N, C-alpha and C positions, 0 to 999 in steps of 0.2 A: 145116713146116706144123703149125699148132695143131690139137688135137683137143678132144673134150669132157672129157678128163682133164687137169687142170692139171699143169704140170711141177713137179718138185721144186725148191724154192727153192735158190739157191746156198749152198754152205758159206761161212761168214764167218770170216775170220781176223782177230783183234784183235792187231795187231803191237805189243807193248810195246817190243820192241827194247831200246834203252838208256834209255828214258823212266823207268826205275826210279831213275835218277840215282845208281846204285851202292849202293842201299839195299834189302836183301832185304825189309824190312817193306813198302816201297812196292810191290815186285814181287808180294808175296803179296796185297796189297790190290787191285791191279789185276787179278790173276787172279780173285779172288773177284767183283769187280764185273763183269768180262767174262762170267763164267759165270752168276751169279745175277741180276744186274740187267739185263744187256744180252742175254743168250741167244746169245752167240757160240758157234761150234763149236770154235774152236781159238784158243789164244794162242801167240804166237811171240816168241822172244827173239833175240839175236844172239850169236855166238861168234867171237872173233878171237884169233889169236896175233900180237900186235902187232909183235914183233920179226921175225916171218916175213913180215909184210905190208909193213913200212915199212923203208926204207933208214935207216942211221944219221943221215943228214942230215934226213930226214923226221921221224924219231923225236924228234930233239933240237931241232927248230925251234919257235918260238912258235906257239900256236894262232892260226889266221888271224882268228878272231872272239873276242877276249879276253873279252868279257862272257859267252860261253858256255863258257869253259874251266874245267875241273876240275883243272888242274894248270898249272905254269909253262911246260911244253912240250907239244907235241901228243902225244908218246908218254906223258907222265905223265897227260895228260887221258884218253887211251884206256885206260890201265891202271886208272885210278880207276873207270871205268864197266864194267870187265870182271868178270864172275862166273866162278869156276872150275868145274871139272867137278863137284865135290861140291855146290856151290850149285845147279847145274843139275839135279842128281839130286834135290835137295830140292824145287825148283820143279816137276819132273815129278810127284813124289809128291803134292804139294799140288794140282796140276791134277787128278790122279786122284780125290782126295778131293772136289773141287769139281764133278766130272762134266764136265770140259772137256779137250780134247786138248792136250797139250804139244807144242811144236815150237820149233825155232830155225833161224836162218840160219847157215850156216857159210861163213867167208870165206877159209879156207886148209885145207891138207891136215891139219895137226895138229888144228885145230878139228874138222874132219870126223871124224877118228878118235876124238877124245874124245867127241863127241856121238853118233856111231853106236854107241858102246859102251853108251849108255843105252837103246838100242833104242826110240826114239820111233816113232810111226806115220808121220811124215814129216819130212824135212829140206828146207830151202829153200836154193837157190843164188842169191845176190843178183845183180842185173844187173852189178855190178862184177866178178864172178867167173865168169860163165858161159862164158868162153873159156879157163878154166884146165882144160886137158885132164886133167892129173894128178888134180885134184880131182874132176872129173866121172867119170873112169874108176874112181876108188876107190869113189864112191858106187854106181856101176853094178855093180861086182864084189863089194863087201863089205857094202853096206847093204841090208837086206831090205825096208825101208819104202819109201813113195812118195818120189819125187824131184821137187821143185817148183822151177821155174827161171823167173826173171824176165828180161825181154828189153829192158829200158831200155838206151839207149846202144849198141844192137846192130843191125847191118844184117840184112836178111832172109836174105842169103846166109850170114852168120855163125850166125843161128838155125838155118838148114838143116844146118849142120855139127854143131851140138849135137844136133839130132834124128837125124841119121845115126849119131852116136856111140851114143846110147841105143838106137836100133834095132838096131845091129850087136851090141850086148851083150844083146839080148833084154829090154830094160827099157822099151821104148816105152810099153807099156800100164800101167806104173807111174809114168809121167811126166806132170806137169801143167805147161803152159807158160803164162806170164802176159804179157798185153799191159801195157806199162808205159812211162811217160815219167819219166825220172829228173830230178826237180826238186823243190824244197821251199820253198814250195808251188808247184804247177803251175797256170798260168792255164788257163781253160777252153779257149781256142783251141789249147793244146798237149796236151790230154788225148788226143786222137786215138783216140776209141772205135772208129773204123773198123778199127783194127789187130786188134781181136777178130775181126771178120769175116774179115779177111785171113789171120790165123793159123788160124782154123777151116777156111777153104777149102783151105789148103795143107797143114795138118798134123792137122786134126781127126780124120781117119779112122785116123791112125797112132798118136796118143797117147791117154792116158786121158782128158784133158780140156784145155780152154782156160779160163784164168782172167783176172782183171783185178786188178792191183795199182795202187792210186791214191794220189796224193800231193797231191790237189786240196783245195779247200775245199767244205764242204757234202756232201750225200748224193745229190743229183739224178743226178749222172753214174753212180753205182753202180747205180741202178735201171735206167738206160738200158743199162748194161753187161750186166746180167742179160737184158734183152730181146733184146740182140744175140747172146746165147748164152754168156756167161761163167758157168761152173759153180762157180767159186770167186771170192770177193771178198775182197780183203785191204786193210785200212786201218790206218795207225798209230793207236795208242791211248794216251791219257794221262789222268791225273787232273786236269790243269789246263794249258791251252794256253799260259799265261803262265810256266810253270816254266822254269828255266834249262836250256838245251840247244838243239840245232839241229833236232830232229825234232818238238818239241811244237807248233809253229805249224801244221804240216801234219797234225796228228793230230786224231782225234775224242775228245771228252770222253765220259764215261759216258752221258749222256743222248743225245748225238749217235749213239753206237754203238747204243744201245737203239732209237732211232728208225730207224736204218738196217736193223737186223735186222727190225723190225716192218714197214717198208715193202717190203723184199724178199719177205717171206712173204706180205703182202697182195696185192702186185702179181702174184706168181706164181699166186695163185688166180684172177686175172682173165685170165690168158693162155690162154684157151680159145675155142672156137667154141660157139655155142648148142647145147645137147643136143636141143632141139626147135625147130621154127620159131617157136612162141610159148611162151615159158617160163612156168611156173606163176605166177611173180611178175608177169607181164604180163597174165594172164587177166583179173583184176579191172579193170585199167586199160582193156583192150580192150573189155570189156563196157560200161564207163561212157563211154568217149571215142569209140568207133567204132560205137556201136550204130546211129546214124542216118546213117552214111556210105552213099553210093551204092556198091553192090557191083558189081565188074566181072564 
């Protein structure tokens, strides 16, 4: 139910991910733009231990989309885009200078341990890894910050097992669960915003919050996600959607992210009921337009 007090706008995560293309100077520039131009609340990167994630066959095979490859094999491509712990420490320090929260997705246990050591406010478990019980258990047991989890490619029963785990370890109120469709980009008919409502109905009272992680085009769906109850909105973020790589096409450029933050804040102000039957802004119009109406 809406009240006369507008809800807080959702927190916005600008996911840089690997859109830095392996260059720290691009990462720093995207942090600065997300913070100062766009007004996002969080920037998020990714951390992988590629030889832990990939079999030797997967590591050594050619990249499936050669025009997006940064190396002759998929493993070489992933290593080129990987930033080490010291670089992530520098990114976190720069985020603090710019007044924005640093975070990263962790794709494996080694990455989780390295990133947890930096003591960020939150770490994200991507959709691909949310059934990694060892990873989830480590975050619950050893990481003091918030645990954010995406639910793409995951059945509702599997999501329930994730929630049961964090609840059993006393971390449910530190956990944010995201409705998500895993595709790049996702067509509108597959965004499935109703999943936000379903997750809220089933898990909303148990967890800290429900969010929305989108890989679609434009920003209209994100505003709808807020209206449906998403308290966190995550979108991929890039300097140029035509840059080389797989995530740029499903990302927002700086002006798109700026408009998203603006629209979320403005629409949140509108999500109220009237504070009085006739608002002050309506009084002058009522006096002018209804003065000669027959009164009931």
